[in-house]
C-alpha atoms as one frame of an Amber mdcrd trajectory, in Angstrom:
protein
   0.174  42.850  -2.417  -1.279  46.250  -2.927  -0.437  46.602  -6.966  -2.019
  43.305  -7.827  -5.137  43.832  -4.478  -6.041  47.255  -6.660  -5.994  45.626
 -10.233  -8.271  43.088  -8.727 -11.136  45.904  -6.925 -10.693  47.706 -10.504
 -12.356  44.900 -11.812 -14.342  43.797  -8.804 -17.838  43.957 -10.419 -16.410
  41.607 -13.322 -15.070  39.022 -10.836 -18.154  38.972  -8.598 -20.136  37.837
 -12.029 -17.926  35.044 -12.847 -17.766  34.127  -9.431 -21.488  34.111  -8.983
 -22.167  32.386 -12.687 -20.178  29.759 -11.678 -21.436  29.063  -8.273 -25.247
  29.233  -9.672 -24.087  25.920 -11.816 -21.394  24.199  -9.787 -22.351  24.665
  -6.019 -22.816  21.163  -4.723 -26.260  20.722  -3.304 -25.478  20.369   0.609
 -28.323  20.035   2.675 -27.996  23.576   4.355 -28.121  24.607   0.853 -30.854
  22.672  -0.613 -33.224  23.733   2.653 -31.824  26.641   4.461 -32.679  27.628
   8.082 -30.835  29.543  10.151 -30.358  26.076  12.930 -29.024  24.024  10.076
 -27.376  27.173   9.206 -25.530  27.547  12.529 -24.925  23.394  12.951 -23.454
  22.800  10.067 -21.031  25.997  10.805 -20.172  24.411  14.611 -19.634  20.842
  12.602 -17.237  22.458   9.510 -15.277  23.890  12.128 -11.983  21.330  11.894
 -13.716  19.265   9.830 -14.530  18.218   6.101 -17.935  18.312   4.186 -17.763
  14.594   3.537 -17.130  13.748   7.115 -20.217  16.322   8.590 -23.022  15.035
   6.006 -23.918  12.051   7.951 -23.839  13.662  11.200 -25.260  16.482  10.346
 -28.226  14.247   8.863 -28.630  12.069  12.421 -28.665  15.595  14.606 -30.934
  16.848  12.625 -33.588  14.006  12.952 -33.076  14.107  16.825 -32.396  17.791
  17.109 -34.213  19.425  14.775 -34.316  22.841  16.090 -33.061  25.263  18.474
 -35.550  24.408  21.787 -35.092  20.543  20.808 -31.061  20.835  21.428 -31.719
  23.477  24.263 -33.428  20.612  26.156 -31.462  17.540  25.337 -29.348  16.393
  28.125 -25.493  17.188  27.300 -24.666  13.855  27.137 -27.160  12.990  24.371
 -25.548  15.994  22.553 -21.758  14.467  23.225 -23.004  11.287  22.005 -24.598
  12.704  18.504 -21.426  14.601  18.380 -18.944  11.088  19.275 -16.478  11.076
  16.280 -16.204  14.516  14.850 -13.760  15.456  17.630 -13.067  18.969  19.508
 -15.942  18.452  21.735 -15.769  21.707  22.810 -17.755  22.922  19.764 -20.431
  20.079  20.763 -20.505  21.790  24.730 -20.360  25.445  22.833 -23.603  24.501
  20.493 -25.710  23.139  22.795 -25.110  26.561  25.443 -25.695  28.519  22.026
 -29.131  27.458  21.736 -30.021  27.199  25.479 -28.741  31.288  25.324 -31.147
  32.102  22.065 -33.885  29.971  23.349 -34.249  32.638  26.079 -34.085  35.872
  24.132 -34.222  37.319  20.438 -32.228  36.302  17.942 -29.404  38.158  17.241
 -28.674  39.033  13.725 -25.538  41.191  13.398 -22.142  39.431  13.542 -21.063
  41.226  16.911 -24.064  40.200  18.515 -23.460  36.099  17.508 -19.405  36.627
  18.540 -20.782  37.477  21.844 -22.266  33.713  22.133 -20.259  30.906  22.706
 -18.257  29.357  20.088 -18.690  31.807  17.733 -15.801  33.738  16.317 -15.514
  36.133  13.619 -15.315  33.418  10.578 -18.756  31.594  11.912 -20.608  34.666
  12.866 -19.801  36.169   9.438 -20.815  32.713   7.913 -24.380  32.934   9.495
 -25.287  36.312   9.562 -24.546  36.988   6.125 -26.296  33.855   4.754 -29.038
  33.945   7.305 -29.731  37.986   7.317 -28.044  39.425   4.139 -25.536  40.910
   6.662 -22.250  42.643   4.504 -19.512  40.455   6.506 -17.155  38.870   4.734
 -15.723  34.888   5.840 -11.840  35.070   5.898 -10.625  31.194   6.790  -8.051
  29.015   5.138  -9.985  28.281   1.698 -10.743  32.351   1.023  -6.874  33.079
   2.420  -5.456  30.673  -0.824  -7.590  32.526  -2.969  -6.996  35.605  -1.868
  -2.875  35.266  -1.589  -3.094  33.672  -5.276  -5.649  36.342  -6.585  -2.903
  38.970  -5.625   0.431  37.011  -5.772   0.645  37.745  -2.087   4.579  37.115
  -1.339   4.024  38.665   2.249   5.232  35.606   4.804   2.615  35.085   7.197
   3.392  33.153  10.886  -0.069  31.625  10.239  -3.535  31.042   9.126  -4.911
  32.937  11.377  -2.572  35.960  10.694  -2.992  35.725   7.246  -6.960  35.673
   7.807  -6.244  38.957   9.607  -4.497  40.446   7.030  -6.525  39.588   4.168
 -10.281  40.346   6.013  -9.991  44.299   4.429  -9.512  42.762   1.030 -12.344
  40.131   1.232 -14.780  42.296   2.756 -13.804  44.794  -0.286 -14.941  41.936
  -2.834 -18.464  41.940  -0.925 -21.392  42.570  -3.442 -23.858  44.810  -2.162
 -26.431  42.356  -2.144 -26.479  38.319  -1.318 -23.287  38.720   0.084 -24.191
  34.959   1.928 -24.008  33.441  -1.667 -20.568  35.434  -2.573 -19.242  34.078
   1.007 -20.615  30.390  -0.367 -19.084  30.778  -3.745 -15.745  31.567  -2.220
 -15.778  29.097  -0.114 -16.603  26.393  -2.602 -14.220  27.722  -5.044 -11.503
  26.989  -1.948 -12.927  23.433  -1.360 -13.484  22.305  -4.938 -11.291  23.844
  -7.471  -8.648  26.311  -5.668  -6.747  23.475  -3.990  -3.878  23.411  -2.236
  -1.487  21.422  -4.278  -2.304  20.964  -7.866  -5.411  23.753  -8.274  -7.313
  23.387 -11.195  -6.794  26.730 -12.746  -7.995  25.721 -15.996 -11.381  25.318
 -15.405 -11.167  28.030 -13.028 -13.661  30.681 -13.323 -11.854  33.661 -12.213
  -8.492  32.658 -13.209  -8.372  35.604 -15.430  -8.371  37.597 -12.358  -5.694
  35.790 -10.688  -2.257  36.910 -10.336  -0.363  33.933  -9.501  -2.757  31.771
 -12.050  -1.814  34.020 -14.808   1.906  33.616 -14.290   1.613  29.992 -13.627
   3.112  29.367  -9.792  -0.278  29.629  -7.754   0.939  26.696  -5.375   3.815
  28.957  -4.027   0.996  31.224  -2.521   0.242  31.704   0.165   3.331  32.194
   2.007   2.599  30.416   5.813   5.600  29.054   8.084   6.041  25.415   8.276
   4.203  24.277  11.256   6.431  22.957  13.673   4.928  19.533  15.232   5.979
  18.248  18.481   6.540  14.260  19.127   4.695  13.023  21.793   4.397   9.205
  22.879   1.265   7.559  24.933   1.325   4.625  26.327  -2.032   2.858  27.261
  -3.471  -0.164  28.554  -6.554  -2.382  27.577  -7.706  -4.089  30.745 -10.772
  -6.445  30.732 -12.628  -7.997  33.814 -15.915 -10.177  33.496 -16.150  -9.242
  30.062 -16.093  -5.496  30.850 -13.272  -3.632  29.524 -11.801  -0.082  32.114
 -12.285   2.801  30.609 -10.965   6.712  31.875 -13.616   8.642  32.214 -12.519
  12.455  32.174 -14.393  14.699  34.929 -17.594  17.137  33.841 -15.081  20.156
  34.445 -11.900  18.499  32.517 -11.393  21.510  29.625 -11.389  19.220  26.658
 -12.983  15.624  27.036 -15.070  16.455  30.089 -17.629  13.514  30.346 -15.738
  11.632  27.260 -14.799   7.873  27.438 -11.186   6.849  26.378  -8.921   3.653
  26.917  -6.929   5.106  30.055  -2.997   5.415  30.453  -0.742   3.601  31.853
  -0.276   6.141  34.576  -4.335   6.566  35.157  -4.416   2.958  35.528  -2.238
   2.993  38.163   1.096   1.374  36.557   4.431   2.036  35.601   5.110   1.942
  32.057   7.249  -0.758  32.353   5.030  -2.766  34.513   2.354  -2.067  31.193
   4.972  -2.982  28.551   4.870  -6.708  29.792   1.736  -7.091  28.239   0.777
  -7.595  25.035   1.287  -4.847  22.204  -2.331  -4.644  20.208  -2.091  -1.816
  18.414   0.563   0.909  18.045  -1.732   4.431  16.339  -0.204   7.736  14.703
  -2.671  10.639  14.984  -2.112  14.777  14.755  -3.614  17.462  16.966  -2.733
  20.868  16.100   0.722  21.064  16.753   1.222  17.689  17.827   2.009  14.508
  15.990   0.997  11.538  18.686   1.797   7.966  18.724  -0.243   6.007  21.066
   0.455   2.251  21.923  -1.894  -0.039  23.479  -0.917  -2.964  25.428  -3.277
  -5.394  27.171  -2.538  -5.748  30.782  -3.640  -7.177  33.948  -6.779  -5.729
  36.138  -5.451  -3.505  38.763  -6.120  -4.805  42.375  -8.827  -3.488  44.188
 -11.346  -0.517  43.229 -10.257   1.270  39.834  -8.158   4.803  40.292  -9.944
   7.628  40.498 -11.659   8.430  37.049 -12.150   4.941  35.953 -14.842   3.025
  35.154 -15.672  -0.486  34.114 -17.916  -0.712  31.394 -19.589  -4.224  30.395
 -18.821  -4.861  26.225 -22.099  -4.914  25.276 -22.755  -1.306  26.460 -19.307
  -0.037  24.994 -21.943   1.246  22.332 -24.118   3.756  24.596 -21.216   5.689
  25.805 -19.477   8.047  24.164 -15.863   7.487  23.739 -13.895   9.947  21.999
 -13.925   9.005  18.163 -10.341   7.239  17.701 -10.816   5.729  20.763 -13.744
   4.454  19.461 -12.161   3.286  16.323  -9.147   1.484  18.383 -11.725  -0.505
  20.426 -14.029  -1.720  17.737 -10.489  -2.926  15.397  -9.510  -4.650  18.991
 -12.504  -6.085  19.338 -13.043  -7.408  15.645  -9.272  -9.182  15.671 -10.050
 -11.463  18.208 -10.821 -15.453  17.305 -14.655 -16.092  17.156 -15.974 -18.277
  20.224 -15.373 -21.832  19.496 -19.163 -22.122  19.334 -19.952 -19.854  16.457
 -16.794 -21.360  14.639 -19.174 -25.036  14.458
């Protein structure tokens, strides 16, 4: 990488100008760009962790109506915060954002990357994004998009264990490419380039504003970079049960101190409902769902079965069907519950 990095840095000013000119014309009109504020930047950066822009936009719009500033967020009950976040997943982000607002409400607003990293849920990337955009801090953002761009610009053939190790390796180069003025715009331009032009597959090299600075683009093999080790997925099978009684659905409510899904409802597993898998599979298979979470490929089978006798086991609650929209379900479970309910035949009276 050394030779290509040196060539790129020698042409740094030209690279910066070309990127900046392209960004001024082609930047998407995203809300945190049209009406920039520290609060909107912070909330959007938290939402964008692990989540695509198109998914975030409606969530951000609803969030800003109900919680328009740090004070409103700090004063909101956690249950409301989680409900507004429902469907975005990785709920620790919502809790950390809530705690961050409460911290900021009681102290001067931090301005440096180091100070921001002391706050809940803020790592190097988020700290760099917030401080470069809001305060002009000379901090480079290095995420998967930026790694991909830098690896292609330099045709870096170094094998990396994962995106995190690659981000660490490319951080010095990203910092060296920062302009002396408006580093926030530069960071956003790099992220925009990765999101709209320098795709993982089929990058748009013919229209790329910096292709003449790109070693891999000039060689015609950009998809060979970066060299990241393939993820090893672990297969996981989960059996869940659908149990109704008197127009109420039995759900599992994670304890408030749970690491991942505290105070979040989900369909219970057979074990959580006090049933053996053999007993659960005697019921009707309503759905089989597959999803990926980090390094896990999860297959979840949902069986309709009968109600457990007596009081439900600890952690299970009966939620009336008419009240399902008022509780917080994890995103996939909200979709599954809606799908299963929608597939029911309409009551006889409604078909006349």
